Structures are given as structure tokens and as C-alpha cells.
C-alpha positions as CSV (number, residue, x, y, z in Angstrom):
1,M,14.5,24.3,75.7
2,A,16.3,25.4,78.8
3,V,19.6,23.9,79.7
4,A,20.9,24.1,83.3
5,T,24.3,22.8,84.1
6,A,26.8,23.3,86.8
7,G,30.5,22.6,87.3
8,A,30.0,19.6,89.5
9,A,33.5,18.2,88.6
10,E,35.2,21.3,90.0
11,R,33.2,21.1,93.2
12,S,33.6,17.4,93.8
13,A,36.2,15.8,95.9
14,P,39.1,14.2,94.0
15,A,38.9,10.5,93.3
16,P,41.4,8.2,95.0
17,G,44.9,8.5,93.5
18,G,44.4,12.1,92.7
19,Q,42.4,11.4,89.5
20,P,39.4,13.8,88.9
21,P,36.0,12.2,89.5
22,V,33.9,11.0,86.5
23,V,31.1,13.5,86.0
24,R,27.9,11.8,85.1
25,T,24.8,13.3,83.5
26,I,21.2,13.5,84.5
27,V,18.7,14.5,81.9
28,F,15.3,15.9,83.0
29,F,13.0,15.4,80.0
30,G,9.6,17.1,80.4
31,D,7.3,20.0,79.5
32,S,6.8,23.5,80.9
33,L,6.8,22.2,84.4
34,T,10.3,21.0,83.9
35,A,11.4,24.0,81.9
36,G,10.3,26.4,84.7
37,Y,7.7,28.3,82.7
38,G,6.9,31.7,84.2
39,L,9.8,31.8,86.7
40,A,12.0,34.8,86.8
41,N,15.2,32.7,86.4
42,P,14.4,29.1,85.3
43,N,18.1,28.2,85.1
44,A,18.3,28.8,88.9
45,E,14.7,28.2,90.1
46,A,13.3,25.3,88.1
47,F,13.3,22.0,90.0
48,P,16.2,20.5,87.9
49,A,18.4,23.4,88.8
50,V,17.4,23.0,92.5
51,I,18.4,19.4,92.3
52,Q,21.8,20.4,90.8
53,G,22.3,22.5,93.9
54,K,21.5,19.5,96.1
55,L,24.0,17.4,94.1
56,D,26.7,20.1,94.5
57,A,26.0,20.4,98.2
58,A,26.3,16.7,98.6
59,R,29.6,16.8,96.5
60,R,28.1,14.3,94.0
61,P,29.8,14.6,90.6
62,W,26.6,14.8,88.5
63,R,25.7,17.4,85.9
64,V,22.0,18.2,85.4
65,V,20.7,18.9,81.9
66,N,17.2,20.5,81.8
67,S,15.5,19.3,78.6
68,G,12.1,20.7,79.4
69,L,10.1,22.2,76.6
70,S,6.9,24.2,77.1
71,G,3.9,22.6,75.5
72,E,5.5,19.3,75.0
73,T,3.3,16.2,74.8
74,S,4.4,12.6,75.0
75,S,4.2,12.3,71.2
76,G,6.4,15.4,70.9
77,G,8.8,13.9,73.4
78,L,9.0,10.7,71.4
79,R,9.9,12.7,68.3
80,R,12.5,14.8,70.1
81,I,14.2,12.1,72.2
82,D,16.8,11.0,69.7
83,W,18.1,14.5,69.4
84,V,18.4,14.7,73.2
85,L,20.2,11.3,73.3
86,R,23.1,12.4,71.1
87,Q,25.1,12.1,74.4
88,P,23.5,9.2,76.3
89,P,22.7,10.1,80.0
90,D,23.6,8.1,83.0
91,A,20.3,9.0,84.7
92,F,17.0,10.0,83.0
93,V,14.0,11.7,84.6
94,L,10.9,11.5,82.4
95,A,8.2,14.0,83.3
96,L,5.8,14.1,80.4
97,G,2.0,13.6,80.1
98,A,0.5,16.6,81.7
99,N,-0.3,18.2,78.3
100,D,-1.6,14.9,77.0
101,G,-4.2,14.9,79.8
102,L,-5.1,18.5,79.4
103,R,-5.8,17.8,75.7
104,G,-7.8,14.7,76.4
105,I,-5.4,12.4,74.6
106,E,-6.2,8.7,75.2
107,P,-4.2,7.4,78.2
108,A,-3.2,4.3,76.1
109,V,-1.5,6.6,73.6
110,T,0.4,8.4,76.4
111,R,1.4,5.0,77.9
112,T,2.8,3.8,74.6
113,N,4.8,7.0,74.0
114,L,6.3,7.0,77.5
115,T,7.3,3.3,77.1
116,R,8.9,3.9,73.7
117,I,10.9,6.9,75.1
118,I,12.3,4.8,77.9
119,E,13.1,2.0,75.4
120,R,15.1,4.4,73.3
121,V,16.9,5.7,76.4
122,R,17.9,2.2,77.4
123,A,19.0,1.4,73.9
124,K,21.5,4.2,74.1
125,N,22.7,3.2,77.6
126,P,21.4,-0.1,79.1
127,A,22.8,0.8,82.5
128,V,20.9,4.1,82.7
129,V,18.9,4.9,85.8
130,V,15.3,5.9,84.8
131,L,12.9,7.8,87.0
132,L,9.3,8.3,85.8
133,A,7.3,11.2,87.3
134,G,3.6,10.5,87.5
135,M,0.9,13.0,86.8
136,Q,-2.8,13.3,87.7
137,M,-5.7,15.0,86.1
138,P,-8.5,17.0,87.7
139,P,-11.9,15.3,88.2
140,N,-13.6,17.6,85.7
141,L,-12.3,15.4,82.9
142,G,-14.5,12.6,84.1
143,P,-13.9,9.8,86.6
144,D,-13.0,7.2,83.9
145,Y,-10.4,9.4,82.2
146,T,-8.9,10.5,85.5
147,R,-8.6,6.9,86.7
148,D,-7.1,5.6,83.5
149,F,-4.7,8.5,83.3
150,A,-3.5,8.0,86.9
151,T,-2.9,4.2,86.4
152,L,-0.9,4.5,83.2
153,Y,2.2,5.7,85.1
154,P,2.5,2.7,87.5
155,A,1.9,0.4,84.5
156,V,4.7,2.0,82.5
157,A,7.1,2.1,85.4
158,Q,6.5,-1.6,86.1
159,A,6.9,-2.7,82.5
160,A,9.9,-0.6,81.9
161,R,11.7,-1.3,85.2
162,A,11.7,2.4,86.1
163,T,11.5,4.0,89.5
164,L,8.1,5.7,89.9
165,V,7.5,9.1,91.5
166,P,3.7,8.7,92.0
167,F,2.9,12.4,91.5
168,L,5.3,15.1,90.4
169,L,3.1,17.8,91.9
170,E,2.7,16.2,95.3
171,G,2.0,18.9,97.8
172,V,2.1,21.5,95.1
173,G,-0.9,20.9,92.8
174,G,-4.0,22.8,94.0
175,V,-2.0,24.8,96.6
176,P,-2.5,28.5,95.6
177,E,0.6,29.9,97.3
178,L,2.8,27.4,95.5
179,N,1.4,28.1,92.0
180,Q,1.4,31.1,89.6
181,A,-1.7,33.0,88.7
182,D,-2.7,30.4,86.1
183,G,-3.1,27.8,88.8
184,I,-1.0,25.3,86.7
185,H,2.6,26.3,86.8
186,P,4.5,26.3,90.1
187,T,6.2,29.3,91.7
188,A,9.8,29.1,92.7
189,G,8.6,27.8,96.1
190,G,6.6,25.2,94.3
191,H,9.6,24.1,92.3
192,R,11.6,23.7,95.5
193,K,8.9,21.4,96.8
194,I,8.9,19.4,93.6
195,A,12.7,19.1,93.9
196,E,12.3,17.6,97.4
197,T,9.8,15.0,96.0
198,I,12.1,14.0,93.1
199,W,15.3,14.1,95.3
200,A,13.8,11.6,97.8
201,H,13.4,9.0,95.0
202,L,16.5,10.0,93.0
203,L,19.2,10.1,95.6
204,P,19.1,6.4,96.5
205,L,19.6,5.6,92.8
206,L,22.8,7.6,92.2
């Protein structure tokens, strides 16, 4: 598991009265896409780290924690979430499910796991901001599976009152120059593109 943090408090403007600003935490909870698999420096190049840079540039007192784990499924995430929540986050970005789809796991199972993860996050902090990053599967898995998988994310987001990013890899998936040789994991440029997609949905919530 990679962890990327930055000293947002030191770079943020002082609060009124000379008090230091309260530093809040964003946890990015995902798989190898979140962890920055294959990058030369995931702590600087993975999209959560890019978002930390955006927060610092905007002088927002937020600390990013990258809890991406390569190979993680939604079931694995559900088993791991309580450990991650030892310090409840103020914002939570959930980006799991890609490995479920690649393994042909029933979309209903993924939907249940994602819902339970969000429920546990809210149980720790009812005021938490939750962002759910959607995923899509290639058509070779069959039209029914591809459709059912794509629709599970809007269903989870609506039921859990989470903000939905329709597709984490928007503008990146299937673009050769933005992906590594395996055609699955983004390059550093691909991660910058993902960060722009997430940032557009995340910034209004902070």
C-alpha cells in the first residue's frame, strides 16, 4: 500500500485570529490504478499525489492518503476498510471494482461490497464526503455483463448518497499514449488526466 501525504498545513494560509488551519484528510481507496502501479515514482505521479499538488496550489488544508493496493477487489477492500478507518477521513474516494470485472465477479457482489464499504465509512464519520469512481469493462466480456457492470456504480452512488464520477479512466482507457505497455495501467500522463477528472467532481465538495 502506498501512502502519499504532504504538509498542507504548513502551506496553507493561517486561519482568522492567527490560529493554524484545521488539516482534513482525503483517503483514496482503490487498487493498482490508485496505487500507481508501474510508475517510476507513484508517491509523486499517481493521481492522488497529483491531486495533493492541486490542493496545495489552491492553498486548501487537506492531506491526501493513498490507500491503493495492487490486485485489490471489492471483497478485499471490504475486509481491509476497518484498518484504513482507524483515523476516520473527512473525504473518501472509492475506486474499486476493476479487478472484480476482470475476474468476472457478479456485478451484484461488487455492488454489495461497495455499498458496505461506504456504510462503514459513514459509520465512522457521518459527515464524510464520499466520491465513487465508476469503472467500465471491455465488450469482450459480453454485452450483458458489460451493461450490468456499468450500471452498478450509479445504483450504488444513488443509494449511498455519494457523488459519482461516471468513469475513472475517462479519456485514458484505450488511449495508447496514456497507458503503459500492458494497456491497462496509465502512464504518468494518464494519471494527470485521471486527476483532472476526479478534481472536477471533488473540488466543489471540499
